[in-house]
ZATORKE-148927 format. One record per residue: residue number from 1; residue in one letter; chain; x, y, z of N, C-alpha, C, O in turn. Coordinates in steps of 0.2 Angstrom, whole numbers, plus 5000, padded with zeros to 4 digits. Example, Ala and Ser with C-alpha at 12.3 -4.5 7.8 and 13.67 -1.06 7.14 Angstrom:
<lumtis>
num  residu  chaine  n_xx  n_yy  n_zz  ca_xx  ca_yy  ca_zz  c_xx  c_yy  c_zz  o_xx  o_yy  o_zz
1  A  A  5066  4972  5039  5062  4978  5039  5066  4984  5039  5071  4983  5042
2  S  A  5064  4989  5035  5068  4995  5036  5064  5000  5039  5067  5006  5040
</lumtis>
This chain:
<lumtis>
num  residu  chaine  n_xx  n_yy  n_zz  ca_xx  ca_yy  ca_zz  c_xx  c_yy  c_zz  o_xx  o_yy  o_zz
1  M  A  4425  5412  6348  4430  5411  6352  4434  5418  6354  4434  5422  6350
2  S  A  4436  5418  6360  4440  5425  6362  4446  5425  6358  4448  5420  6355
3  D  A  4450  5430  6359  4457  5431  6356  4462  5428  6360  4468  5428  6359
4  Q  A  4460  5424  6366  4465  5421  6370  4465  5413  6368  4460  5410  6366
5  E  A  4471  5410  6369  4471  5403  6368  4468  5399  6373  4468  5402  6379
6  P  A  4465  5394  6372  4462  5390  6377  4466  5388  6383  4464  5387  6389
7  S  A  4473  5387  6382  4477  5386  6387  4479  5392  6392  4482  5391  6397
8  D  A  4477  5398  6390  4479  5404  6394  4476  5403  6401  4479  5405  6406
9  S  A  4469  5401  6401  4466  5400  6408  4470  5395  6412  4470  5396  6418
10  T  A  4473  5390  6409  4476  5385  6413  4483  5388  6415  4485  5386  6421
11  R  A  4486  5392  6411  4492  5395  6413  4491  5400  6419  4495  5400  6424
12  R  A  4485  5403  6419  4484  5408  6425  4482  5404  6431  4484  5405  6436
13  A  A  4479  5398  6430  4477  5394  6436  4483  5391  6439  4484  5390  6445
14  F  A  4488  5389  6435  4495  5387  6437  4498  5392  6441  4501  5391  6446
15  G  A  4498  5398  6439  4501  5404  6442  4498  5405  6449  4501  5406  6454
16  V  A  4491  5404  6449  4488  5405  6456  4490  5399  6460  4491  5400  6466
17  Q  A  4491  5393  6458  4493  5388  6462  4500  5389  6465  4501  5388  6471
18  L  A  4505  5392  6461  4511  5394  6463  4511  5400  6468  4514  5400  6473
19  K  A  4506  5404  6467  4505  5410  6472  4503  5407  6479  4505  5409  6484
20  E  A  4498  5402  6479  4496  5399  6485  4501  5396  6488  4501  5396  6495
21  L  A  4505  5392  6485  4511  5389  6488  4516  5394  6491  4518  5393  6497
22  R  A  4517  5400  6488  4521  5405  6491  4518  5408  6497  4521  5409  6503
23  R  A  4511  5409  6497  4507  5412  6503  4507  5407  6509  4508  5409  6514
24  D  A  4507  5400  6507  4507  5395  6512  4513  5395  6516  4514  5393  6522
25  S  A  4519  5397  6513  4525  5397  6516  4527  5404  6519  4532  5405  6522
26  N  A  4522  5408  6519  4522  5415  6522  4528  5419  6519  4531  5423  6523
27  L  A  4529  5418  6513  4534  5422  6509  4531  5428  6505  4525  5426  6502
28  S  A  4533  5434  6505  4531  5439  6501  4534  5438  6494  4539  5434  6493
29  A  A  4531  5441  6489  4534  5440  6482  4541  5443  6482  4545  5440  6478
30  V  A  4543  5448  6486  4549  5451  6486  4554  5446  6489  4560  5445  6487
31  E  A  4552  5443  6495  4556  5438  6498  4557  5432  6494  4563  5429  6493
32  L  A  4552  5429  6490  4553  5424  6486  4558  5425  6480  4562  5421  6478
33  A  A  4557  5431  6477  4562  5433  6472  4569  5433  6474  4574  5431  6471
34  R  A  4570  5436  6480  4577  5436  6483  4579  5429  6484  4585  5427  6483
35  H  A  4575  5424  6487  4577  5417  6488  4580  5414  6481  4584  5410  6481
36  C  A  4576  5416  6476  4577  5413  6469  4582  5416  6465  4584  5414  6460
37  G  A  4584  5422  6467  4589  5426  6463  4586  5430  6457  4589  5430  6452
38  W  A  4580  5432  6458  4576  5435  6452  4574  5442  6454  4574  5444  6460
39  H  A  4572  5446  6449  4569  5452  6450  4562  5451  6452  4559  5446  6450
40  K  A  4560  5455  6457  4553  5454  6460  4547  5454  6455  4542  5451  6456
41  T  A  4548  5457  6449  4543  5457  6444  4542  5450  6441  4536  5449  6438
42  K  A  4547  5446  6441  4546  5439  6438  4541  5435  6442  4537  5432  6439
43  V  A  4541  5436  6448  4536  5432  6453  4529  5434  6451  4525  5430  6450
44  S  A  4528  5441  6450  4522  5444  6448  4519  5441  6441  4514  5439  6441
45  K  A  4524  5441  6436  4522  5439  6430  4520  5431  6430  4516  5429  6426
46  I  A  4524  5427  6434  4522  5420  6434  4516  5419  6437  4512  5415  6435
47  E  A  4514  5422  6443  4508  5422  6446  4502  5424  6442  4497  5421  6444
48  H  A  4503  5428  6438  4497  5431  6434  4497  5427  6427  4493  5429  6423
49  G  A  4501  5422  6426  4501  5418  6420  4504  5422  6414  4503  5419  6408
50  T  A  4507  5427  6414  4510  5431  6409  4517  5429  6407  4519  5430  6401
51  Q  A  4520  5425  6411  4527  5422  6410  4527  5415  6412  4524  5413  6418
52  I  A  4529  5410  6408  4529  5403  6409  4535  5401  6413  4541  5403  6410
53  P  A  4535  5399  6419  4541  5397  6422  4544  5391  6419  4541  5386  6417
54  T  A  4551  5391  6419  4554  5385  6416  4554  5380  6422  4552  5381  6427
55  E  A  4557  5374  6420  4557  5368  6425  4562  5370  6431  4561  5369  6437
56  D  A  4567  5374  6429  4572  5376  6434  4568  5381  6439  4569  5381  6445
57  D  A  4564  5386  6436  4561  5391  6440  4556  5387  6445  4556  5389  6451
58  I  A  4553  5382  6443  4548  5378  6447  4552  5375  6453  4549  5375  6458
59  R  A  4558  5372  6451  4561  5369  6456  4564  5374  6462  4563  5373  6468
60  R  A  4566  5380  6459  4568  5385  6464  4562  5388  6468  4563  5389  6474
61  W  A  4557  5389  6465  4551  5391  6468  4549  5386  6474  4548  5388  6480
62  A  A  4548  5380  6472  4546  5375  6477  4551  5374  6483  4549  5373  6488
63  T  A  4557  5374  6481  4562  5374  6486  4562  5380  6491  4563  5379  6497
64  A  A  4561  5386  6488  4561  5392  6492  4555  5391  6497  4555  5394  6503
65  C  A  4549  5388  6495  4543  5387  6499  4543  5381  6503  4538  5379  6506
66  A  A  4549  5377  6503  4550  5371  6507  4545  5366  6505  4542  5363  6509
67  A  A  4544  5366  6499  4539  5361  6496  4542  5357  6490  4539  5356  6485
68  E  A  4548  5354  6492  4551  5350  6487  4547  5344  6485  4548  5342  6479
69  G  A  4543  5341  6489  4539  5335  6487  4534  5337  6482  4532  5332  6479
70  Q  A  4533  5343  6481  4528  5344  6475  4531  5346  6469  4527  5347  6464
71  I  A  4538  5346  6468  4541  5347  6462  4539  5343  6456  4537  5345  6451
72  P  A  4539  5336  6457  4537  5332  6451  4530  5333  6449  4529  5334  6442
73  E  A  4525  5334  6453  4518  5336  6451  4518  5342  6447  4515  5343  6442
74  L  A  4521  5347  6450  4521  5354  6447  4524  5354  6440  4522  5357  6435
75  I  A  4530  5350  6439  4533  5350  6433  4529  5346  6428  4528  5348  6422
76  A  A  4525  5341  6430  4521  5337  6426  4515  5342  6423  4514  5341  6417
77  V  A  4512  5346  6427  4507  5350  6425  4510  5355  6420  4506  5357  6415
78  S  A  4516  5358  6422  4519  5363  6417  4520  5360  6410  4519  5364  6405
79  R  A  4522  5354  6410  4523  5351  6404  4517  5350  6400  4517  5351  6394
80  E  A  4512  5348  6403  4505  5347  6400  4503  5354  6397  4500  5354  6391
81  I  A  4503  5359  6401  4501  5366  6398  4505  5367  6392  4502  5370  6387
82  E  A  4511  5366  6391  4515  5368  6385  4512  5364  6379  4513  5366  6374
83  L  A  4510  5358  6380  4507  5353  6375  4500  5355  6373  4497  5352  6368
84  M  A  4496  5359  6377  4489  5360  6376  4488  5364  6370  4483  5362  6366
85  W  A  4492  5368  6368  4490  5373  6362  4495  5372  6357  4501  5373  6358
86  T  A  4493  5371  6350  4497  5371  6345  4494  5376  6339  4488  5375  6337
87  D  A  4498  5381  6338  4495  5386  6333  4496  5383  6326  4500  5378  6325
88  Y  A  4492  5385  6321  4491  5382  6315  4498  5383  6311  4499  5379  6306
89  R  A  4502  5388  6312  4508  5388  6309  4512  5382  6310  4516  5380  6305
90  R  A  4512  5380  6316  4516  5374  6318  4512  5368  6316  4515  5363  6314
91  W  A  4506  5368  6317  4501  5362  6315  4502  5360  6308  4502  5354  6307
92  H  A  4503  5365  6304  4502  5363  6296  4509  5362  6293  4509  5361  6287
93  R  A  4514  5362  6297  4521  5361  6294  4521  5354  6290  4524  5354  6285
94  P  A  4518  5349  6292  4518  5343  6288  4514  5343  6282  4515  5339  6277
95  G  A  4509  5348  6282  4505  5349  6276  4498  5346  6277  4498  5341  6281
96  M  A  4493  5348  6274  4486  5346  6276  4485  5339  6274  4482  5335  6277
97  K  A  4489  5336  6268  4488  5329  6266  4491  5324  6271  4488  5319  6272
98  R  A  4496  5326  6274  4499  5322  6279  4496  5322  6286  4496  5317  6290
99  L  A  4493  5328  6288  4490  5328  6294  4484  5323  6295  4483  5321  6301
100  Q  A  4481  5321  6290  4475  5317  6290  4477  5310  6293  4473  5306  6295
101  F  A  4484  5308  6293  4486  5301  6296  4488  5302  6303  4490  5297  6306
102  Q  A  4489  5308  6305  4492  5309  6312  4489  5305  6318  4493  5302  6322
103  A  A  4483  5305  6318  4479  5302  6324  4477  5295  6323  4473  5292  6327
104  M  A  4479  5291  6317  4477  5285  6316  4478  5280  6322  4474  5276  6323
105  D  A  4484  5280  6325  4485  5276  6330  4481  5277  6336  4479  5272  6339
106  L  A  4479  5283  6337  4475  5285  6343  4468  5282  6341  4465  5280  6346
107  Y  A  4465  5283  6335  4459  5280  6334  4458  5273  6335  4454  5270  6337
108  A  A  4464  5270  6333  4464  5262  6333  4464  5260  6341  4462  5254  6342
109  K  A  4467  5264  6345  4467  5262  6352  4461  5264  6356  4460  5262  6362
110  T  A  4457  5268  6353  4451  5271  6357  4445  5266  6357  4444  5263  6352
111  K  A  4442  5265  6363  4436  5261  6363  4430  5265  6362  4425  5262  6359
112  V  A  4429  5271  6365  4423  5275  6364  4426  5282  6362  4429  5285  6366
113  L  A  4423  5284  6356  4425  5291  6354  4418  5295  6354  4414  5294  6350
114  C  A  4418  5300  6358  4412  5305  6358  4414  5311  6354  4419  5315  6356
115  V  A  4410  5313  6349  4411  5319  6345  4405  5324  6345  4400  5322  6344
116  Y  A  4407  5330  6346  4401  5335  6346  4404  5341  6341  4409  5343  6341
117  E  A  4399  5343  6336  4401  5348  6332  4394  5352  6331  4389  5350  6331
118  S  A  4395  5359  6331  4390  5364  6330  4390  5367  6324  4385  5370  6322
119  L  A  4395  5367  6320  4396  5371  6314  4397  5367  6307  4394  5370  6302
120  F  A  4399  5361  6308  4400  5358  6301  4400  5350  6303  4400  5348  6309
121  I  A  4400  5346  6298  4400  5339  6298  4407  5336  6300  4412  5338  6297
122  P  A  4408  5332  6305  4414  5330  6308  4418  5326  6302  4414  5323  6298
123  G  A  4424  5326  6302  4428  5323  6297  4427  5315  6296  4427  5313  6291
124  F  A  4425  5312  6302  4423  5305  6301  4417  5303  6297  4416  5298  6294
125  L  A  4413  5308  6296  4406  5308  6293  4406  5311  6286  4401  5311  6283
126  Q  A  4412  5314  6284  4412  5318  6278  4412  5314  6272  4415  5309  6272
127  T  A  4409  5316  6266  4410  5314  6260  4417  5317  6257  4419  5322  6260
128  V  A  4420  5314  6252  4426  5317  6249  4425  5324  6246  4429  5328  6247
129  E  A  4419  5325  6243  4417  5331  6240  4416  5337  6246  4418  5342  6245
130  Y  A  4413  5335  6251  4412  5340  6257  4419  5341  6260  4421  5347  6261
131  A  A  4423  5336  6261  4430  5337  6263  4434  5342  6259  4438  5346  6261
132  K  A  4434  5341  6252  4437  5345  6248  4435  5352  6248  4439  5357  6248
133  A  A  4428  5354  6249  4426  5360  6250  4428  5363  6256  4430  5369  6257
134  Q  A  4428  5359  6262  4431  5362  6268  4438  5363  6268  4440  5369  6271
135  F  A  4442  5359  6265  4449  5360  6264  4451  5366  6260  4456  5370  6261
136  T  A  4447  5367  6255  4448  5373  6251  4447  5380  6255  4451  5384  6255
137  I  A  4442  5380  6259  4441  5386  6263  4447  5386  6268  4449  5392  6269
138  H  A  4449  5381  6271  4454  5381  6276  4461  5383  6273  4464  5387  6276
139  A  A  4462  5381  6267  4468  5383  6264  4469  5390  6262  4474  5393  6263
140  R  A  4463  5393  6260  4463  5400  6259  4463  5404  6265  4467  5409  6265
141  L  A  4460  5402  6270  4461  5405  6277  4468  5406  6279  4470  5411  6282
142  H  A  4471  5400  6279  4478  5400  6282  4484  5400  6277  4490  5399  6279
143  G  A  4482  5402  6271  4488  5403  6266  4491  5397  6264  4497  5397  6263
144  L  A  4488  5391  6264  4491  5384  6262  4490  5383  6255  4485  5386  6252
145  P  A  4494  5378  6252  4493  5377  6245  4487  5373  6243  4485  5368  6246
146  L  A  4483  5376  6238  4477  5373  6236  4479  5366  6232  4474  5362  6232
147  D  A  4485  5365  6230  4487  5359  6227  4486  5353  6232  4485  5347  6229
148  D  A  4486  5354  6238  4485  5349  6243  4478  5347  6245  4477  5341  6248
149  V  A  4473  5350  6242  4466  5349  6244  4464  5343  6242  4461  5339  6246
150  E  A  4465  5341  6236  4462  5334  6233  4465  5328  6237  4461  5324  6239
151  E  A  4472  5328  6238  4475  5323  6242  4473  5323  6249  4472  5317  6252
152  A  A  4472  5329  6252  4470  5329  6259  4463  5326  6260  4462  5322  6265
153  A  A  4459  5328  6256  4452  5325  6256  4452  5318  6255  4448  5314  6259
154  Q  A  4456  5315  6250  4456  5308  6250  4459  5304  6256  4456  5299  6258
155  N  A  4464  5307  6259  4467  5304  6264  4462  5304  6270  4463  5300  6275
156  R  A  4458  5310  6271  4453  5310  6276  4449  5304  6276  4446  5302  6282
157  M  A  4447  5301  6270  4443  5296  6270  4445  5289  6273  4441  5285  6275
158  V  A  4452  5289  6274  4455  5283  6277  4452  5281  6284  4451  5276  6286
159  R  A  4451  5287  6288  4449  5286  6295  4442  5282  6295  4440  5280  6300
160  Q  A  4438  5283  6290  4431  5280  6290  4432  5272  6290  4426  5269  6291
161  Q  A  4437  5269  6289  4438  5262  6290  4436  5260  6297  4434  5254  6298
162  F  A  4436  5264  6302  4434  5262  6309  4427  5262  6310  4424  5259  6314
163  L  A  4423  5266  6306  4416  5266  6306  4412  5259  6306  4414  5255  6301
164  G  A  4408  5257  6311  4404  5251  6310  4408  5245  6313  4405  5240  6313
165  T  A  4414  5246  6315  4418  5240  6317  4418  5239  6325  4419  5233  6327
166  G  A  4416  5244  6328  4415  5243  6336  4422  5245  6339  4422  5245  6345
167  M  A  4427  5247  6335  4434  5249  6338  4436  5255  6334  4439  5255  6329
168  P  A  4434  5261  6336  4430  5262  6342  4422  5262  6341  4420  5262  6335
169  I  A  4419  5263  6347  4412  5264  6346  4411  5272  6346  4414  5275  6349
170  F  A  4407  5274  6341  4406  5281  6340  4400  5284  6342  4394  5281  6342
171  S  A  4400  5290  6346  4394  5293  6348  4395  5301  6345  4399  5305  6348
172  F  A  4391  5302  6340  4391  5309  6337  4385  5313  6339  4380  5310  6339
173  L  A  4386  5319  6341  4381  5324  6342  4382  5330  6338  4388  5333  6337
174  L  A  4377  5332  6334  4378  5337  6329  4372  5342  6331  4366  5340  6332
175  E  A  4374  5349  6331  4368  5354  6331  4365  5354  6324  4369  5352  6319
176  A  A  4359  5355  6323  4355  5355  6317  4358  5360  6312  4358  5359  6306
177  S  A  4361  5365  6315  4364  5371  6311  4370  5368  6307  4372  5371  6302
178  A  A  4374  5363  6310  4379  5360  6306  4377  5356  6299  4381  5356  6295
179  L  A  4370  5355  6299  4368  5352  6293  4366  5357  6288  4365  5355  6282
180  T  A  4365  5363  6290  4362  5368  6285  4368  5373  6283  4366  5378  6279
181  N  A  4374  5373  6287  4379  5377  6285  4382  5375  6278  4385  5370  6278
182  N  A  4380  5378  6273  4381  5376  6266  4389  5376  6264  4391  5381  6263
183  T  A  4392  5370  6264  4399  5369  6262  4399  5366  6256  4398  5360  6255
184  G  A  4401  5369  6250  4402  5366  6244  4396  5367  6239  4397  5365  6233
185  G  A  4390  5369  6241  4385  5370  6237  4380  5365  6237  4381  5360  6241
186  A  A  4374  5365  6234  4368  5361  6235  4370  5354  6233  4368  5349  6237
187  E  A  4373  5352  6228  4375  5345  6226  4379  5342  6231  4378  5336  6233
188  V  A  4384  5346  6233  4389  5343  6239  4385  5341  6245  4386  5336  6248
189  M  A  4381  5346  6247  4377  5345  6253  4372  5340  6253  4371  5336  6257
190  N  A  4369  5339  6247  4364  5333  6246  4368  5327  6247  4365  5322  6250
191  G  A  4373  5326  6244  4377  5320  6244  4379  5319  6251  4380  5313  6254
192  Q  A  4381  5324  6255  4383  5324  6262  4378  5321  6266  4379  5317  6271
193  L  A  4372  5324  6265  4366  5322  6269  4364  5315  6268  4362  5311  6272
194  D  A  4365  5313  6262  4363  5306  6260  4368  5301  6264  4366  5296  6266
195  H  A  4375  5303  6264  4380  5299  6267  4378  5299  6275  4379  5294  6278
196  L  A  4376  5304  6278  4374  5304  6285  4369  5299  6286  4369  5295  6291
197  L  A  4364  5299  6282  4358  5294  6283  4361  5287  6282  4359  5283  6286
198  D  A  4366  5286  6278  4369  5279  6277  4373  5277  6283  4372  5272  6286
199  V  A  4377  5282  6286  4381  5280  6291  4377  5279  6298  4379  5275  6302
200  S  A  4371  5283  6298  4367  5282  6304  4364  5276  6305  4362  5274  6311
201  R  A  4365  5271  6300  4362  5265  6301  4367  5259  6302  4366  5253  6303
202  L  A  4374  5261  6303  4379  5257  6304  4379  5255  6311  4377  5258  6316
203  P  A  4381  5248  6313  4382  5246  6320  4388  5250  6323  4392  5253  6320
204  Y  A  4387  5251  6330  4392  5254  6334  4393  5262  6332  4398  5265  6334
205  V  A  4388  5265  6329  4388  5272  6327  4381  5275  6329  4376  5273  6327
206  S  A  4382  5280  6333  4376  5284  6335  4377  5291  6333  4382  5294  6334
207  I  A  4371  5293  6330  4371  5300  6327  4365  5304  6330  4360  5302  6328
208  G  A  4367  5308  6335  4361  5312  6337  4361  5319  6335  4366  5322  6333
209  I  A  4355  5322  6333  4354  5329  6331  4351  5333  6336  4346  5331  6339
210  I  A  4353  5339  6338  4350  5343  6342  4346  5348  6338  4349  5353  6335
211  P  A  4339  5348  6338  4335  5352  6334  4336  5359  6335  4337  5361  6341
212  Q  A  4335  5363  6330  4334  5370  6331  4328  5372  6334  4323  5369  6332
213  G  A  4328  5378  6338  4321  5381  6340  4319  5378  6346  4314  5381  6349
214  Q  A  4322  5372  6349  4319  5370  6355  4322  5373  6361  4328  5376  6360
215  A  A  4319  5373  6367  4322  5376  6373  4328  5373  6375  4328  5366  6375
216  R  A  4333  5376  6376  4340  5374  6378  4341  5373  6385  4339  5378  6389
217  S  A  4344  5367  6387  4347  5367  6394  4354  5368  6394  4357  5369  6399
218  L  A  4357  5368  6388  4364  5370  6387  4365  5373  6380  4363  5370  6375
219  Y  A  4368  5379  6380  4369  5382  6374  4374  5379  6369  4378  5375  6372
220  P  A  4374  5380  6363  4379  5377  6358  4386  5380  6360  4387  5385  6362
221  G  A  4391  5376  6358  4398  5378  6359  4403  5376  6354  4401  5372  6349
222  E  A  4409  5376  6355  4414  5374  6350  4414  5366  6350  4413  5363  6355
223  G  A  4416  5363  6344  4416  5356  6344  4422  5353  6348  4427  5357  6349
224  F  A  4421  5347  6349  4426  5343  6353  4426  5336  6352  4421  5333  6350
225  Y  A  4432  5332  6352  4432  5325  6352  4435  5323  6359  4440  5325  6362
226  L  A  4431  5318  6362  4433  5315  6368  4434  5308  6367  4430  5304  6366
227  F  A  4441  5306  6369  4443  5299  6368  4443  5295  6375  4447  5297  6379
228  D  A  4439  5291  6375  4439  5286  6381  4438  5290  6388  4441  5288  6393
229  E  A  4436  5296  6388  4435  5300  6394  4442  5301  6397  4443  5301  6403
230  S  A  4447  5301  6392  4454  5302  6395  4458  5307  6391  4463  5310  6393
231  L  A  4456  5309  6385  4459  5314  6381  4454  5318  6377  4449  5316  6375
232  L  A  4455  5325  6377  4450  5329  6374  4454  5333  6369  4460  5335  6370
233  K  A  4451  5334  6363  4454  5338  6357  4449  5342  6354  4443  5341  6354
234  Q  A  4451  5348  6353  4447  5354  6350  4451  5357  6344  4457  5358  6345
235  E  A  4448  5359  6339  4451  5363  6334  4447  5370  6333  4441  5370  6333
236  F  A  4451  5375  6333  4448  5382  6332  4451  5385  6326  4455  5382  6322
237  W  A  4449  5391  6324  4452  5394  6318  4459  5395  6318  4463  5395  6313
238  S  A  4462  5396  6324  4469  5398  6325  4473  5393  6327  4480  5393  6327
239  G  A  4471  5387  6329  4475  5382  6331  4471  5376  6334  4465  5376  6334
240  A  A  4475  5372  6338  4472  5365  6341  4474  5365  6348  4479  5367  6350
241  F  A  4469  5362  6352  4469  5362  6359  4468  5355  6361  4464  5351  6359
242  Q  A  4472  5352  6366  4471  5346  6369  4473  5346  6376  4477  5349  6379
243  T  A  4470  5341  6380  4471  5341  6387  4469  5334  6389  4464  5331  6387
244  S  A  4473  5331  6394  4471  5325  6398  4470  5326  6405  4469  5321  6409
245  R  A  4470  5332  6407  4469  5334  6415  4462  5331  6417  4457  5333  6414
246  P  A  4462  5328  6422  4455  5325  6425  4450  5330  6426  4444  5328  6424
247  E  A  4451  5336  6428  4446  5341  6429  4443  5343  6423  4437  5345  6423
248  N  A  4447  5344  6418  4445  5346  6411  4441  5341  6408  4436  5342  6405
249  I  A  4443  5334  6408  4439  5329  6405  4433  5328  6409  4428  5327  6405
250  S  A  4432  5328  6415  4426  5328  6419  4421  5333  6417  4415  5332  6416
251  Y  A  4424  5339  6416  4419  5345  6413  4416  5343  6407  4410  5344  6406
252  F  A  4420  5341  6402  4418  5340  6395  4413  5333  6395  4409  5333  6391
253  V  A  4414  5329  6399  4410  5323  6400  4403  5326  6402  4398  5323  6399
254  R  A  4403  5330  6407  4396  5333  6409  4393  5337  6403  4387  5337  6402
255  V  A  4397  5341  6399  4395  5345  6394  4392  5340  6388  4386  5341  6386
256  F  A  4395  5334  6387  4393  5330  6382  4386  5327  6384  4382  5326  6380
257  T  A  4386  5325  6390  4380  5322  6393  4374  5327  6392  4368  5325  6390
258  A  A  4375  5333  6394  4370  5338  6394  4367  5339  6387  4361  5340  6385
259  L  A  4372  5339  6382  4370  5340  6375  4367  5334  6372  4362  5335  6369
260  R  A  4369  5328  6374  4366  5322  6372  4358  5322  6374  4354  5319  6371
261  N  A  4357  5324  6380  4350  5324  6383  4346  5329  6379  4339  5328  6379
262  Q  A  4348  5333  6375  4344  5338  6370  4343  5335  6363  4340  5338  6359
263  A  A  4347  5329  6362  4347  5327  6355  4342  5322  6354  4339  5319  6358
264  V  A  4340  5321  6347  4336  5316  6345  4340  5311  6341  4345  5312  6338
265  F  A  4337  5304  6341  4341  5299  6338  4337  5295  6333  4331  5296  6333
266  G  A  4340  5290  6329  4336  5286  6325  4332  5289  6320  4334  5294  6317
267  A  A  4325  5287  6320  4321  5290  6315  4320  5297  6315  4320  5301  6310
268  A  A  4320  5300  6322  4319  5307  6323  4325  5311  6320  4324  5316  6318
269  A  A  4331  5308  6321  4337  5311  6319  4337  5311  6311  4339  5316  6308
270  R  A  4335  5306  6308  4334  5306  6301  4329  5311  6298  4330  5314  6293
271  D  A  4324  5312  6302  4319  5317  6300  4323  5324  6300  4321  5328  6296
272  E  A  4327  5325  6305  4331  5332  6306  4335  5332  6300  4336  5338  6297
273  I  A  4338  5327  6297  4343  5327  6291  4338  5329  6285  4341  5333  6281
274  E  A  4333  5326  6285  4328  5328  6279  4326  5335  6279  4325  5339  6274
275  T  A  4324  5337  6285  4322  5344  6286  4328  5349  6284  4326  5354  6281
276  A  A  4334  5347  6286  4340  5352  6284  4340  5352  6276  4342  5357  6273
277  R  A  4339  5346  6273  4339  5346  6266  4334  5351  6263  4335  5354  6258
278  S  A  4328  5351  6265  4323  5355  6263  4325  5363  6264  4323  5367  6260
279  H  A  4328  5364  6269  4330  5371  6271  4336  5373  6266  4336  5379  6263
280  L  A  4340  5368  6264  4345  5370  6259  4343  5371  6252  4345  5375  6248
281  Q  A  4337  5367  6250  4334  5368  6244  4330  5375  6243  4329  5377  6238
282  G  A  4328  5377  6249  4324  5384  6249  4317  5383  6247  4315  5377  6245
283  P  A  4314  5388  6246  4306  5388  6245  4305  5386  6237  4300  5385  6235
</lumtis>
């Protein structure tokens, strides 16, 4: 991932949208600044996405451009941009153990949950020992208390109550590399791979594996969760990203479809799991 937050591009796109609004009204940046009572550099900063306009700024901008009818939509977009990115300092305020319960209502309301991971086993499919190993790494990376690891891992298991019930229906796609990234050691990984085999046989759960070494029609990328094709969530090393903007959702639907077309399922997926086990054991 680059050193920019995923919402940065959206802020820039919003700035371009405001810039086009100004141009459509035949106003120069200097003229718009004068209409709004600002220094001219503020217009440039907003248009380049380096300064986030307040809702009052948006109202003044649209009014100066004789586009008052667009104010509600512009404000709605601005509010969503602010909700897109949460850095881990804010994300972790409740503590790792409490965070595991935050999305339970969302899971319960979701009809179809599509999950792609390229680096590790998704939380829904983790054993408690794998989760403990992952939380230990996470705690050390972010300076969080190791005392929370055990309870956080146990709390993560609660979400597995949804597996096999049909509410939601699960579609998992994993890169084969996610099966061989050794998290917790050989014993933990063996238990984790056994658990994957068990879960793969549950009703309403599909687990696809994208084999290593095959010709790719789409390269691997960061993992994501897609809820009913209406909400996208991603987690990165530095924070969490979410969006419900239709253009972003449709993009990730296409991505998920392209990745799914490269995956194997059923017996072939279970063979990939056993192949990963042999790689972890070594020669």
